[in-house]
All heavy atoms as an XYZ file, in Angstrom:
625
protein
N     -12.225      9.184     12.758
C     -11.163      8.199     12.741
C     -11.765      6.801     12.916
O     -12.459      6.529     13.872
C     -10.185      8.511     13.869
C      -9.097      7.490     14.010
S      -7.895      7.920     15.265
C      -8.860      7.770     16.736
N     -11.466      5.956     11.977
C     -12.012      4.603     12.014
C     -11.030      3.649     12.691
O      -9.831      3.876     12.693
C     -12.297      4.140     10.593
N     -11.570      2.595     13.246
C     -10.736      1.508     13.749
C     -10.688      0.454     12.655
O     -11.725      0.061     12.121
C     -11.336      0.900     15.025
C     -11.091      1.782     16.239
O     -10.047      2.458     16.282
O     -11.937      1.790     17.140
N      -9.503      0.024     12.317
C      -9.355     -0.950     11.251
C      -8.996     -2.310     11.836
O      -8.308     -2.398     12.845
C      -8.257     -0.501     10.276
C      -8.540      0.848      9.668
C      -7.827      1.968     10.064
C      -9.540      1.003      8.719
C      -8.091      3.220      9.521
C      -9.817      2.246      8.173
C      -9.088      3.343      8.576
O      -9.362      4.567      8.036
N      -9.450     -3.340     11.179
C      -9.110     -4.705     11.564
C      -7.775     -5.045     10.885
O      -7.740     -5.649      9.822
C     -10.225     -5.661     11.125
C     -10.014     -7.053     11.654
O      -9.133     -7.283     12.474
N     -10.821     -7.974     11.181
N      -6.693     -4.595     11.508
C      -5.364     -4.697     10.917
C      -4.906     -6.154     10.867
O      -4.943     -6.865     11.865
C      -4.357     -3.837     11.713
C      -2.938     -4.045     11.209
C      -4.744     -2.362     11.645
N      -4.478     -6.577      9.676
C      -3.989     -7.930      9.455
C      -2.510     -8.030      9.804
O      -2.054     -8.995     10.381
C      -4.183     -8.327      7.968
O      -5.539     -8.100      7.613
C      -3.823     -9.774      7.728
N      -1.753     -6.990      9.413
C      -0.303     -6.990      9.608
C       0.164     -5.567      9.887
O      -0.346     -4.622      9.300
C       0.379     -7.526      8.342
C       1.899     -7.538      8.407
C       2.459     -8.145      7.132
C       3.965     -8.055      7.050
N       4.688     -8.755      8.082
N       1.137     -5.437     10.793
C       1.750     -4.143     11.074
C       3.196     -4.190     10.614
O       3.928     -5.131     10.933
C       1.680     -3.808     12.575
O       0.306     -3.718     12.962
C       2.348     -2.471     12.871
N       3.584     -3.174      9.851
C       4.958     -3.043      9.364
C       5.564     -1.809     10.031
O       5.117     -0.696      9.812
C       4.965     -2.886      7.837
C       6.319     -2.631      7.182
C       7.230     -3.836      7.370
C       6.146     -2.319      5.712
N       6.561     -2.023     10.875
C       7.207     -0.927     11.601
C       8.524     -0.584     10.909
O       9.491     -1.339     10.977
C       7.450     -1.345     13.054
C       8.025     -0.218     13.898
O       8.439      0.825     13.340
O       8.066     -0.383     15.130
N       8.546      0.556     10.213
C       9.767      1.015      9.554
C      10.223      2.351     10.141
O      10.812      3.176      9.452
C       9.609      1.081      8.007
C       9.638     -0.299      7.403
C       8.347      1.798      7.601
N       9.957      2.517     11.437
C      10.399      3.719     12.145
C      11.934      3.744     12.142
O      12.580      2.713     12.316
C       9.894      3.701     13.588
C       8.385      3.658     13.694
S       7.611      5.221     13.347
C       7.567      5.903     14.979
N      12.488      4.924     11.922
C      13.937      5.067     11.915
C      14.577      4.768     10.571
O      15.768      4.962     10.388
N      13.775      4.301      9.618
C      14.298      3.987      8.283
C      14.055      5.163      7.341
O      13.086      5.896      7.487
C      13.607      2.745      7.709
C      13.778      1.490      8.533
C      15.188      0.915      8.474
O      16.015      1.373      7.662
O      15.464     -0.005      9.268
N      14.951      5.346      6.381
C      14.795      6.403      5.377
C      14.657      5.764      3.997
O      14.935      4.580      3.822
C      15.982      7.397      5.407
C      16.029      8.120      6.741
C      17.299      6.706      5.126
N      14.211      6.566      3.036
C      14.004      6.066      1.679
C      15.279      5.419      1.162
O      16.360      5.923      1.449
C      13.596      7.204      0.743
S      11.860      7.613      0.912
N      15.157      4.330      0.449
C      13.916      3.737     -0.042
C      13.350      2.627      0.848
O      12.392      1.970      0.450
C      14.322      3.165     -1.392
C      15.727      2.690     -1.146
C      16.329      3.707     -0.180
N      13.926      2.387      2.011
C      13.540      1.231      2.825
C      12.040      1.172      3.138
O      11.409      0.133      2.901
C      14.388      1.141      4.119
C      13.899      0.020      5.019
C      15.851      0.938      3.777
N      11.395      2.243      3.656
C       9.953      2.136      3.953
C       9.115      1.765      2.724
O       8.201      0.944      2.822
C       9.579      3.518      4.483
C      10.864      4.054      5.030
C      11.930      3.535      4.090
N       9.448      2.343      1.587
C       8.705      2.078      0.349
C       8.886      0.626     -0.086
O       7.915     -0.069     -0.407
C       9.195      2.996     -0.786
C       9.124      4.462     -0.421
O       9.685      4.815      0.632
O       8.522      5.242     -1.163
N      10.120      0.166     -0.086
C      10.427     -1.195     -0.528
C       9.788     -2.219      0.405
O       9.175     -3.193     -0.055
C      11.965     -1.400     -0.602
C      12.308     -2.868     -0.833
C      12.563     -0.531     -1.698
N       9.896     -1.998      1.698
C       9.322     -2.934      2.670
C       7.796     -2.965      2.590
O       7.177     -4.018      2.757
C       9.779     -2.590      4.083
C      11.253     -2.856      4.332
C      11.660     -4.308      4.139
O      10.886     -5.208      4.540
O      12.740     -4.546      3.583
N       7.178     -1.805      2.322
C       5.722     -1.747      2.169
C       5.289     -2.568      0.958
O       4.355     -3.373      1.035
C       5.234     -0.290      2.038
O       5.581      0.420      3.231
C       3.733     -0.219      1.824
N       5.973     -2.381     -0.168
C       5.641     -3.142     -1.375
C       5.809     -4.642     -1.136
O       4.962     -5.437     -1.529
C       6.537     -2.707     -2.551
C       6.118     -1.401     -3.169
C       6.794     -1.189     -4.494
C       8.055     -0.403     -4.323
N       8.675     -0.002     -5.587
N       6.897     -5.011     -0.470
C       7.177     -6.426     -0.184
C       6.069     -7.033      0.681
O       5.606     -8.142      0.419
C       8.536     -6.520      0.518
C       9.065     -7.920      0.633
C      10.472     -7.918      1.169
N      11.392     -7.452      0.141
C      12.598     -6.946      0.398
N      13.026     -6.820      1.630
N      13.377     -6.560     -0.584
N       5.647     -6.291      1.707
C       4.588     -6.780      2.605
C       3.269     -6.939      1.857
O       2.567     -7.938      2.027
C       4.422     -5.832      3.788
N       2.918     -5.953      1.016
C       1.648     -6.003      0.283
C       1.587     -7.196     -0.670
O       0.531     -7.802     -0.835
C       1.428     -4.700     -0.489
C       1.072     -3.488      0.371
C       1.165     -2.213     -0.440
C      -0.316     -3.641      0.979
N       2.709     -7.536     -1.284
C       2.738     -8.660     -2.230
C       2.434     -9.985     -1.548
O       1.980    -10.919     -2.191
C       4.090     -8.714     -2.943
C       4.245     -7.617     -3.972
C       5.593     -7.670     -4.645
C       5.737     -6.504     -5.627
N       7.080     -6.442     -6.205
N       2.700    -10.085     -0.243
C       2.465    -11.329      0.495
C       1.063    -11.413      1.087
O       0.692    -12.428      1.658
C       3.483    -11.446      1.630
C       4.911    -11.594      1.173
C       5.855    -11.632      2.359
C       7.298    -11.712      1.900
N       8.217    -11.640      3.042
N       0.287    -10.331      0.954
C      -1.034    -10.275      1.587
C      -2.143    -10.612      0.599
O      -1.971    -10.517     -0.610
C      -1.242     -8.898      2.212
C      -0.254     -8.628      3.343
S      -0.378     -6.965      4.022
C      -1.924     -7.082      4.905
N      -3.309    -10.980      1.147
C      -4.471    -11.347      0.337
C      -5.439    -10.165      0.225
O      -5.449     -9.296      1.088
C      -5.196    -12.528      0.986
C      -4.378    -13.790      1.065
C      -5.195    -14.908      1.691
C      -4.423    -16.190      1.775
N      -3.613    -16.298      2.985
N      -6.274    -10.196     -0.795
C      -7.285     -9.158     -0.997
C      -8.165     -9.029      0.245
O      -8.559    -10.024      0.844
C      -8.131     -9.477     -2.218
N      -8.423     -7.790      0.628
C      -9.283     -7.524      1.773
C      -8.515     -7.339      3.070
O      -9.048     -6.811      4.046
N      -7.258     -7.771      3.105
C      -6.455     -7.605      4.313
C      -5.986     -6.151      4.444
O      -5.933     -5.415      3.451
C      -5.252     -8.554      4.299
C      -5.654    -10.004      4.409
C      -4.480    -10.960      4.485
O      -3.410    -10.668      3.914
O      -4.651    -12.012      5.113
N      -5.666     -5.761      5.679
C      -5.265     -4.374      5.936
C      -3.861     -4.349      6.529
O      -3.566     -5.039      7.504
C      -6.273     -3.667      6.861
C      -7.615     -3.553      6.138
C      -5.755     -2.286      7.281
C      -8.721     -2.939      6.937
N      -3.011     -3.537      5.900
C      -1.641     -3.338      6.351
C      -1.533     -1.987      7.050
O      -1.987     -0.971      6.516
C      -0.677     -3.376      5.161
C       0.792     -3.085      5.457
C       1.398     -4.174      6.349
C       1.589     -2.972      4.160
N      -0.958     -2.002      8.237
C      -0.672     -0.765      8.975
C       0.834     -0.537      8.878
O       1.626     -1.405      9.244
C      -1.088     -0.937     10.437
C      -0.692      0.221     11.329
C      -1.012     -0.054     12.799
O      -0.582     -1.112     13.314
O      -1.683      0.771     13.408
N       1.227      0.632      8.353
C       2.644      0.960      8.211
C       2.975      2.102      9.173
O       2.328      3.149      9.147
C       2.984      1.384      6.760
C       4.481      1.629      6.607
C       2.510      0.341      5.758
N       3.972      1.872     10.032
C       4.411      2.883     11.003
C       5.669      3.546     10.464
O       6.672      2.864     10.214
C       4.706      2.224     12.355
C       3.636      1.287     12.912
C       4.091      0.692     14.235
C       2.316      2.015     13.086
N       5.612      4.868     10.282
C       6.753      5.600      9.710
C       7.051      6.863     10.509
O       6.177      7.405     11.190
C       6.496      5.990      8.233
C       5.232      6.853      8.106
C       6.415      4.764      7.342
C       5.061      7.520      6.771
N       8.291      7.322     10.376
C       8.661      8.614     10.954
C       9.509      9.431      9.971
O      10.096     10.437     10.326
C       9.403      8.436     12.296
C      10.678      7.624     12.175
O      11.013      7.187     11.056
O      11.335      7.427     13.210
N       9.529      8.993      8.728
C      10.276      9.691      7.682
C       9.269     10.463      6.820
O       8.440      9.848      6.138
C      11.059      8.679      6.844
C      11.954      9.287      5.805
C      12.999     10.125      6.168
C      11.754      9.030      4.456
C      13.826     10.686      5.208
C      12.581      9.577      3.494
C      13.616     10.403      3.880
O      14.432     10.969      2.942
N       9.308     11.809      6.891
C       8.275     12.628      6.225
C       8.062     12.324      4.740
O       6.935     12.332      4.264
C       8.763     14.065      6.417
C       9.626     14.006      7.632
C      10.271     12.646      7.602
N       9.131     12.061      3.998
C       8.971     11.818      2.567
C       8.150     10.543      2.316
O       7.394     10.468      1.346
C      10.331     11.724      1.885
C      10.241     11.704      0.382
S      11.868     11.815     -0.374
C      11.973     13.586     -0.599
N       8.267      9.552      3.199
C       7.494      8.311      3.042
C       6.004      8.559      3.188
O       5.197      7.838      2.603
C       7.950      7.276      4.069
O       9.249      6.826      3.771
N       5.639      9.580      3.936
C       4.223      9.933      4.116
C       3.579     10.280      2.773
O       2.389     10.054      2.567
C       4.130     11.118      5.090
C       2.736     11.555      5.397
C       2.775     12.769      6.313
C       1.467     13.499      6.268
N       1.526     14.811      6.886
N       4.379     10.823      1.853
C       3.886     11.173      0.518
C       4.100     10.008     -0.463
O       3.228      9.694     -1.257
C       4.621     12.408     -0.012
C       4.666     13.586      0.945
C       3.294     14.099      1.334
O       2.390     14.063      0.486
O       3.140     14.521      2.494
N       5.262      9.402     -0.380
C       5.651      8.400     -1.378
C       4.891      7.087     -1.247
O       4.495      6.498     -2.260
C       7.158      8.128     -1.299
C       7.984      9.305     -1.765
C       9.441      9.020     -1.646
N       9.778      7.800     -2.394
C      10.895      7.629     -3.068
N      11.788      8.577     -3.085
N      11.122      6.508     -3.695
N       4.720      6.602     -0.028
C       4.055      5.303      0.148
C       2.620      5.327     -0.397
O       2.251      4.439     -1.173
C       4.135      4.816      1.615
C       5.580      4.423      1.942
C       3.185      3.646      1.859
C       5.832      4.070      3.399
N       1.793      6.326     -0.045
C       0.437      6.340     -0.630
C       0.435      6.383     -2.162
O      -0.383      5.708     -2.802
C      -0.195      7.605     -0.042
C       0.506      7.773      1.268
C       1.935      7.359      0.983
N       1.365      7.130     -2.765
C       1.437      7.188     -4.230
C       1.764      5.818     -4.805
O       1.127      5.363     -5.756
C       2.525      8.185     -4.666
C       2.163      9.625     -4.430
C       3.313     10.576     -4.729
O       4.335     10.132     -5.315
O       3.212     11.754     -4.368
N       2.746      5.151     -4.223
C       3.161      3.822     -4.681
C       2.036      2.812     -4.538
O       1.765      2.017     -5.447
C       4.388      3.345     -3.868
O       5.454      4.287     -4.055
C       4.843      1.968     -4.291
N       1.358      2.852     -3.393
C       0.266      1.913     -3.100
C      -0.867      2.060     -4.114
O      -1.398      1.077     -4.617
C      -0.234      2.142     -1.653
C      -1.563      1.480     -1.408
C       0.802      1.653     -0.660
N      -1.214      3.300     -4.427
C      -2.289      3.545     -5.400
C      -1.897      3.022     -6.779
O      -2.721      2.448     -7.483
C      -2.625      5.036     -5.458
C      -3.366      5.502     -4.216
C      -3.584      7.004     -4.228
C      -4.135      7.463     -2.882
N      -4.127      8.925     -2.756
N      -0.628      3.209     -7.161
C      -0.151      2.703     -8.455
C      -0.221      1.181     -8.501
O      -0.413      0.597     -9.567
C       1.289      3.164     -8.714
C       1.393      4.616     -9.075
C       2.837      5.030     -9.286
C       2.941      6.523     -9.485
N       4.311      7.012     -9.449
N      -0.045      0.535     -7.346
C      -0.130     -0.930     -7.267
C      -1.580     -1.416     -7.297
O      -1.830     -2.606     -7.396
C       0.535     -1.425     -5.976
C       2.040     -1.261     -5.943
S       2.725     -1.752     -4.327
C       2.558     -3.545     -4.416
N      -2.551     -0.478     -7.179
C      -3.966     -0.844     -7.244
C      -4.605     -1.092     -5.891
O      -5.718     -1.600     -5.821
N      -3.907     -0.737     -4.805
C      -4.459     -0.912     -3.469
C      -5.076      0.402     -2.991
O      -4.899      1.446     -3.610
C      -3.373     -1.383     -2.495
C      -2.696     -2.646     -2.936
N      -3.373     -3.829     -3.152
C      -1.398     -2.903     -3.221
C      -2.512     -4.756     -3.548
N      -1.312     -4.222     -3.597
N      -5.777      0.340     -1.888
C      -6.512      1.507     -1.381
C      -5.880      2.027     -0.082
O      -5.699      1.274      0.869
C      -7.959      1.092     -1.104
C      -8.827      2.205     -0.581
C     -10.244      1.726     -0.260
O     -10.577      0.564     -0.567
O     -10.991      2.520      0.312
N      -5.546      3.325     -0.086
C      -5.048      3.960      1.136
C      -6.274      4.405      1.932
O      -7.026      5.269      1.499
C      -4.139      5.172      0.812
C      -3.693      5.856      2.095
C      -2.942      4.726      0.000
N      -6.496      3.772      3.071
C      -7.664      4.088      3.888
C      -7.457      5.374      4.683
O      -8.377      6.164      4.833
C      -7.955      2.930      4.852
C      -8.259      1.587      4.196
C      -8.362      0.502      5.251
C      -9.534      1.660      3.380
N      -6.241      5.555      5.192
C      -5.982      6.732      6.029
C      -4.481      6.900      6.248
O      -3.743      5.930      6.338
C      -6.674      6.551      7.388
C      -6.562      7.739      8.310
C      -7.308      7.560      9.639
O      -7.790      6.443      9.919
O      -7.389      8.534     10.381
N      -4.061      8.169      6.317
C      -2.719      8.513      6.782
C      -2.955      9.320      8.044
O      -3.508     10.410      7.996
C      -1.927      9.344      5.745
C      -0.560      9.719      6.291
C      -1.803      8.588      4.434
N      -2.569      8.753      9.174
C      -2.932      9.322     10.471
C      -1.692      9.793     11.227
O      -0.691      9.079     11.290
C      -3.659      8.229     11.260
C      -4.170      8.637     12.609
C      -5.080      7.545     13.145
C      -4.394      6.841     14.289
N      -5.220      5.802     14.900
N      -1.787     10.998     11.802
C      -0.717     11.474     12.676
C      -0.684     10.609     13.925
O      -1.715     10.349     14.539
C      -0.956     12.937     13.078
C      -0.705     13.908     11.940
O       0.046     13.566     11.012
O      -1.263     15.019     11.972
N       0.516     10.166     14.305
C       0.654      9.297     15.471
C       1.591      9.909     16.504
O       1.999      9.256     17.448
C       1.167      7.931     15.041
N       1.937     11.183     16.302
C       2.852     11.864     17.217
C       3.649     12.882     16.435
O       3.374     13.143     15.272
N       4.634     13.453     17.071
C       5.487     14.424     16.398
C       6.331     13.708     15.353
O       7.146     12.861     15.684
C       6.402     15.137     17.419
O       5.594     15.670     18.458
C       7.175     16.262     16.763
N       6.095     14.042     14.096
C       6.800     13.415     12.973
C       6.670     11.896     12.963
O       7.614     11.183     12.627
C       8.282     13.823     12.966
O       8.402     15.200     12.731
N       5.516     11.408     13.340
C       5.224      9.978     13.253
C       3.843      9.807     12.640
O       2.924     10.553     12.958
C       5.245      9.322     14.638
C       6.608      9.305     15.283
C       6.585      8.700     16.680
O       5.501      8.289     17.151
O       7.656      8.641     17.298
N       3.726      8.799     11.754
C       2.465      8.564     11.073
C       2.164      7.077     10.991
O       3.066      6.242     11.047
C       2.506      9.131      9.650
C       2.765     10.589      9.622
C       1.830     11.596      9.717
C       4.029     11.236      9.521
N       2.468     12.821      9.674
C       3.815     12.632      9.561
C       5.340     10.782      9.418
C       4.837     13.557      9.482
C       6.371     11.706      9.346
C       6.116     13.075      9.373
N       0.868      6.787     10.821
C       0.400      5.426     10.546
C      -0.356      5.490      9.230
O      -1.224      6.335      9.058
C      -0.536      4.934     11.647
C       0.134      4.735     12.976
C      -0.864      4.242     14.016
C      -0.186      4.043     15.358
N      -1.132      3.516     16.363
N      -0.005      4.601      8.328
C      -0.692      4.526      7.043
C      -1.454      3.199      7.013
O      -0.873      2.144      7.258
C       0.300      4.592      5.867
C       1.141      5.876      5.950
C      -0.455      4.510      4.536
C       2.239      5.955      4.906
N      -2.752      3.289      6.729
C      -3.595      2.091      6.660
C      -3.911      1.810      5.188
O      -4.428      2.670      4.492
C      -4.878      2.289      7.466
C      -4.601      2.418      8.933
C      -4.431      3.656      9.526
C      -4.488      1.284      9.743
C      -4.153      3.775     10.896
C      -4.216      1.385     11.102
C      -4.055      2.636     11.664
O      -3.774      2.741     13.004
N      -3.586      0.597      4.755
C      -3.729      0.215      3.356
C      -4.576     -1.036      3.242
O      -4.298     -2.034      3.916
C      -2.344     -0.060      2.731
C      -1.429      1.167      2.876
C      -2.486     -0.483      1.272
C       0.037      0.851      2.736
N      -5.591     -0.983      2.381
C      -6.418     -2.160      2.110
C      -5.933     -2.805      0.818
O      -5.821     -2.145     -0.211
C      -7.894     -1.786      1.991
C      -8.795     -2.975      1.801
C     -10.243     -2.578      1.798
C     -11.142     -3.780      1.638
N     -12.530     -3.391      1.498
N      -5.654     -4.080      0.902
C      -5.160     -4.831     -0.254
C      -6.320     -5.152     -1.191
O      -7.361     -5.620     -0.759
C      -4.465     -6.141      0.205
C      -3.967     -6.932     -0.985
C      -3.323     -5.827      1.167
N      -6.136     -4.872     -2.486
C      -7.159     -5.164     -3.501
C      -6.698     -6.294     -4.398
O      -5.591     -6.672     -4.440
C      -7.479     -3.930     -4.337
C      -8.245     -2.900     -3.526
O      -8.952     -3.229     -2.601
N      -8.070     -1.652     -3.864
């Protein structure tokens, strides 16, 4: 498990689709290349959907990490 130099944290805990996906895309568009976005989620479908969306946008998913029971952290590097 790596420690990332997180630029921005997006907390979408308690939100269901499409909110986590839309908010992640919105946050990434405002960030610069090389910055790292940490997304906090607790909606299982977002664990699959956000990484797929991010890759299609051309960014890099560094890690999807378990953060508790039905909670995850997704680390994304902006390209």
